[in-house]
N, C-alpha and C positions, 0 to 999 in steps of 0.2 A: 351917640351914635344911635339911632333907632333901627328896630327889626321890623321888617314887614313882611308879607305873605309870599312875596318874590325876593325880597331884598336880601342882602347877607353884608356881614362888615368886609371894609375892605382887607384887616387884617387883626381878625380877633383873636392872635395870639397877646396882642398887645393888651386887649380888653381883659383877656384870661387872666392875666398877670396884675393887672391894676385891681383884680375884683377878688384874689386870693384870700381868703379869713385867717386868722389864726390857727398854727399848726396846734392840733390837740393830740398829745400821746403819739406823734409823729404821724399823723393823719390829716390831711384838709377835711373836715366835715361836709357831708354833702347837703346842697339846699335843700330845703323842704318841699316835699310833693315829687322828688325825684324818685321816689321808691314806687310810684304807681306802674311803672314798666320799665323793661332790662332789654339790652342787645348786647351780646357776647362776641366779641372780636378774640380769635386767638391766635395766641403767640409761640411762635415755634422755635425753639432753644435745646441748647445741651443741659437738659436739668436731671436731677436726680430721680424726679418723679412724674408722674403722667395725669395730665387732667386735673390741675390745680388750680385754683383761684388765690387763696390766702398768701399773701405777699410773704409772710413769714417762714413760709416755707422753700424760700427761694434763698439757697447760700451766699451771703453776700463778701464773698472772699476774694479780694483784688489780686490775690497771689497766686490763684488757682484758676482751673476750669472755671467757669467759660472766660476767665479773663476780662477783656474789655468788653464781652456781650453784658458785665454787669450793669455799665453806665448806660447801656442801652433801654435793659430791663426798668432802670430806676426812670431814668427820663421819659419812659413811655408810661409807668405808673405814674408819674408827677403829671404830665398832662390830662390821665385820665381821671385823677382826682379833681385837678383844676374844671375840669369840663363838667362834673359829677357836683360841682361846688356852684356851678353859674346857673341860675334857674330859666335864664333866657336862652341857654343852648340846650337843644333836646329838650325842652321842657317836658316836666313829668316823665322821665325816662334816664336810669341810670345805666352809663356805658361800663362794662364788666371785661376785665380779663382771664382766658383761661388759658394757662400753660401748657405746652405739650413738646416733650422730649423728642427730639431726633434722632438719639443714639439708641442703638439696639444694646438692650442691657443684657445679652447673652454676651456681647464682645468683650475680651479680655480688658482692653484698653477704653474706658468708660468715656473718652474724647471722640472714639472713632462711630462714625455711624455708617450704614449700610444703604444702598438704591433700594432694597427689599424693605426695610424697615421704613423707610420714608416714605415708601407707597402704602405699606399698611397704614401708617400714622394718617395720611392724606383721605385713604378710604374710610378710615374710622369717622375722622371730621365730618367727611362728606355725607357718609348712609348711617350713621349708628343714632339710635333715636335718642340717645343722654346728649348729642351734641349737635341736635336739630337746631338749638339758639343759635349757634357758634353762625355768623354770618358772612364772617371778613377773618383773612388770617393777614399777620405779618411774620416773614422770614422770608426765606429760609438761610442758614447760614453756611452752607454749602451750597457749591453750585451745582453741582451733578444732583443732587438731592433736591435742589429748587427746581431742575428742568424736571423731572419725574414728579414735583408736589403739584407744578405751577399748571401741569397741563391736567392732571386731574381734577385740581380745582376749576382750572377752567370749564370743564365739562360739564360740572355740578351749578356753574355760573356763581362761584364761591369767588369775590374780589382777594387778590392776595396783592401785598405791597412788598416791594423788594428793599432791602436797605443795601446790602453788601454788591450784589450782580451788577456789574456793567457793561458784560458783552452784549454786543446788537441781536444775538439769537436768540434772545426773549424778546425783540419788539414783532417776531413775527405775529400776526393777531390771528392766525390760523390754527394754532397748537396753544397760543398764550393770549387768548381774547381777553381774560379777566386780570393778566397780570399787571400792574403798574410798578412804577418805583420813584424813588424820590433821590437818584443817583442818574448820571448821565452814561449814555451809550457810544458809540462810534458815530450814530446816526446825527444828525446836526452838525459836525465839526465842519463840512465841506461848504456850508453858508458862509460861515465866518471867512473861511480862505476865499471866497467867491466874492465876498464885500472887500476884503483887501487889494483883491486883483482888479476889480471893476473901478475902483478908486482912482487904482494907477493907470488904469486903461491896456491892463495886461492881455493879451489872445495866446499867451503860448506858455505851458508850464511843462517841465519834468517832474515825474513822481517815483520815489524809490521806497519800498516798504519792506519790512522785515516778516519773518515768518509768524512772529506772534499773532494772536486773533486779534488782537487790540488794533495791532499797525495794519491789518488787512482790513479791518472794518474801517476804520479812518480815512484809508487810501481810496477804499470802494465807495464809500459815501462821498468822498471830494469827486471822485469821477462822475459820479452820476449828477452831482451838483455843477459842476463845471462844463459836462458837455450839454446839458441842456439849456446852457446860458452862453452857446457859442465858444467857450474856450476850449483851445485844443491842448488836448494831453499829448505832448510828443513823445513822450517817454513813459511806460510805466512797467518796472519792472520790480518782481519780488526774490532777485537773487540775492544770495550773502557776499557775493564775490565784487569786492569794492572796485578793482580795476576793470571787471565788465562792465560794473554801473556807469563809472567815471567814461569810461570809453562811449556808451551810450547815449550819454548827456553830452558829450563832446561831439559826436557825430552828429545829432540833432540840433545842436547849437540851442539847448535850453538856458535861458539867463536867469528865468525863476525855478528855484528847485525846492520841493517838498520832501521832506524824509517823516516818513509816518513809523514810528518806531518807540519802543517801551525799552529797548538796550542803548546807552551812552555808548557804550564800546562800538558796537555795531555803527554808529552814528559816527561817532569819531574816528573811525578806519575809514570811512567813506567820505569825511570830510577833509581829512587831512592829506589824504592818496588825492581828493581834488585839489586841494590847496598845491599841491606838489605841480601838480598837471594845468596846472593854469586857471582853474576852475572856480577859484576864489578871487574875486576883483572887484573893482566897482562897477563891473557890468553884470553883475551876478548878484542873486539875492538868494540866499538861502535859510530855508523855515522850518521849523520843527518843534513839536511838544517837548523836547529835551532839548540837551546841550551838548555840544561833542567832549567827550572824553579821551584825554591823552593817555595812553599806558605804555609802559615799557616795550611792549612786543612792539611798539611802533618806531622805536629809535631808528630802525633801519633808513627811516624816510629821510633823518638829518634835517631837520626844518632850519630856516636861515635864523630864528629868533624862537624865545620860549613859547611853547605852545600854548601858554596861559593869556598871550597877548594877541595871539593869531588868528583866534577866533572875534575880534572886533568887528561888528556889523552883521555878526550872524544875529538871525531872529527867533528868538524863543516865544514860542505859544504858548500861555502859561492858561490853564482852565480853573477858574476859581470863581466864587461870588465876589459882584462890585462892592467891595465892602474894604473898611481899613480894617487889616490885621493886627494893631494893636492892640489889646487886650482894653485899655482904658479909653479907647474908642469905638467900643462896639457899639450896636444900638440897645436904649433901653430894655427892649426884649430880653436879651441876654442877663444882663447885670440882675434884672427882676427874677428871672430864672436859676440863675445861678444861686440867689440868695434864698430862694425857696427852696432848691434843692440841697444846701446845704443845713439848712434848718432841719429839713423833713429825712434825710438818709446819714446817720454817721457816717459811712464810709466814704461818702465826698466831702466830709467837713472840713476837711484840710486842704480843700483845694481852694485856689483862688480864681478869681474872674479869669486872668489868664492863662491858668494850667485848665482850667474847665475848657475853655473856648480854643485853646492853639497847642499846648502843650502836654505834657507826660506827666503822671505822679510815681511812676516805678519804672525798672530795668524792663520789666515784662511789655511795658505799656509802651516803653520807649521804640518796639518795633510795631506796635498797634496803636498808633495814637488815635484816640476814641473819637475826635471831633467832627470826621465828616459822618461819621456813623451816629452819634448823638444826634446831630442835625438831622440826619437822614430819617432816625425812629421817632423823633418827636414830628416831624412834617407828615411822618405815614399815619401816625395816630389824628392826628390833626385834621390830614385830607380826608380819613373816613369819616369821621366827628362831623364834619363840616359838610360832607355832600348827604351823609342820611339826614341833617339839620336840614339841608337845601332840599331835597325831595318831599320832605314831609311838609314844608312850607309853601313849594310849588303849587301842591294838589290836597285842598283841604279832607280829600275821601280818604287818604293813605294815613294810617295810624300806627302808631309805634308796635302795636300787636301784630300789624302785618308784616311790618318790618322784621321785628325779632321771630316770626313765624317761619321766615323765607317765603313769602310771597311778593316780594318786590325785589328778587335777587337778579330778574332781567332789567330792572331800572340801576341796578349798580354796576356803571360800566365806564368807560374812560370819559365820554361826555359829560357826566356825571362829576367827576373830580374835576376837570377842565372848566366847569362852571360855578364850582364851589365857592369861590368867592377868596378862598385861604389864599393867604398872598407868601408863607413861609416863614421860619423862625427869625430869618433877619431882613434885608433887606435887598435880597436877592433879585427880582421877586421869583419867586416859586411859579415856573410855567412847564405843564405837561403835556407833551407832544401827543400828535394822532397815535404813536406807536405806544403811547405810555411811559415814556421816558422824561426824565427831567430834563429840560434845556439847561445848558451852562453858558456862563458868560466868557471872554478870554480875552487877558491882558497881553497885549505884544509889546514884548521888550528888545530894544537893541543892545546886545551883548557888547559890552568893552573890553572886558577881559574874563578871565577867571580866578579867584582867590586861590589863596595858599591850599585849601582843599578840594578845589577844582570843582566849585561852583561860579557860577556865574555872576556876575557883577555888572549891570544893566541901567537902561533907562527904557521906562515905561511913555511908547509916545502915543499909542489908540488902545482903545478899550472897545470891543464888539459885543453887547448884552444880549441877552436870550432874547428881548423882544424885538431884534432885529436894529438899534439904534449903534451908533457909534460915536466917538467923543476923539477927538486929539487933543494930546496932551504935551506943551512945552515947559522945559526946565522941572520934571518929575523925576527925581533921583532917587534909587532904592538899592540898600544891598542885599543880595540873595547869598548869604553864606549861611552858616551853620544856625546861625538863629535869624529869623525873618525882623529887620527894621521895621521902623516906621515908613510908611507910605503917605506922603504928603503931594496933593494935585495942586498945580497952579494953571486953571485951564484957559486955554485961548482955543477958539475954533480958529485955527490956522493951517497950515502943511503941516508935513510930518515932521518930526526932529531929525534934526542932521547931525549925523554920528561921523567924526572923522576916526579912520581906522582903515587897516588893508582893504575890508572886505566892504560891504553895502556902504551905501551913502543914499540915505533916505531923505529928502527935503522937498 
């Protein structure tokens, strides 16, 4: 594929991965001529030192702090080496990383940071002479520190790419104008609900939300989207009282019920209370990004049959990239990257492609799976680099020296990342919206039952993509248990899959 003054590769992660030269002493050698100029990206983390660029100073111990952050660090370093090994990307320019710890060294617990220290680090990067070549940052690993840092970096027009934070709060471009992320927020959730409801010609819906910030963000976004498209929200409740909420839904005859929550127990109490009150039938459609959980505390309901079967017809809305989760079926990009990382970094040599992409390697990581964050970390550095490259190609009067001396900071903005041409590590694609959040696709799963672990078993009947597309499926069965099984689709642009059960009949 060719580069032009205004062009960009459709997905140059694949190009990078096919052009990786032989590894020499653990490093990918830089292309000739790259040393003519350089630009620096700051990497915020839980390090034991401040302001270092040598990767050898990073302690690569997967069993200790910073835990899974190690893998984000490695994949970012890997991406930078691949960029520097390719003379056609940011030609004559070396991309460098400078690491800054967000931990207050005076704290007794080394893994604990402070808002004051995070502010000092952000001001140091933004104002100090020795860091004037830092033109963007990636981080932060703690939400409250991110809120402080992102506002400071935005004041100085320094782009900040986030990997962890998914709250809608930073979607405000008043205080966070330079912040963007490769993760989704609650914003954008509503358009997927809207697409489903409009396809079924639904004009009324009841929405119940829990007290979590994510639940409120998703419900607020959905209400904005639906009401602006003439769909009436007949019930909007933030109460945690299941009986009260069921009473409201009955009073206003809500046939379609959306529950935005991160709490399966909250959803379970609401759903099973509704079941006892006649709100679970073929006349009702229950939708949520979670699935109902039945606990022993609900035994007083005395359900007519096992609660594991009472969820038949429940619609589970699962947000994820539109790709096959089976490691063997991952796009070539993943395999090339996994192979190169294992060759480059001893700490990941024992990780298989499946481990790297969707599983774990230690008990610690069992509670902090690296997959989503590693993809986000890779996409952060690639989006920034592709944006820099795009900017310099669009205007021949702009130079790498101007970029590295912060003379182009006003141009390093969300519209630049949107048009950078970078498509994401997999076949998502990566789409950054106008508030700087990554759009996400959703699988619509009609639940048949819960397995012995309480996990849902069901059929995928619809996907709604980041780009507004939607696809209906027939005979696509997947098991969601303790391990995710293969997903194989037999696509037919027909109607929705009919599900036989006590609950919803989608046909």
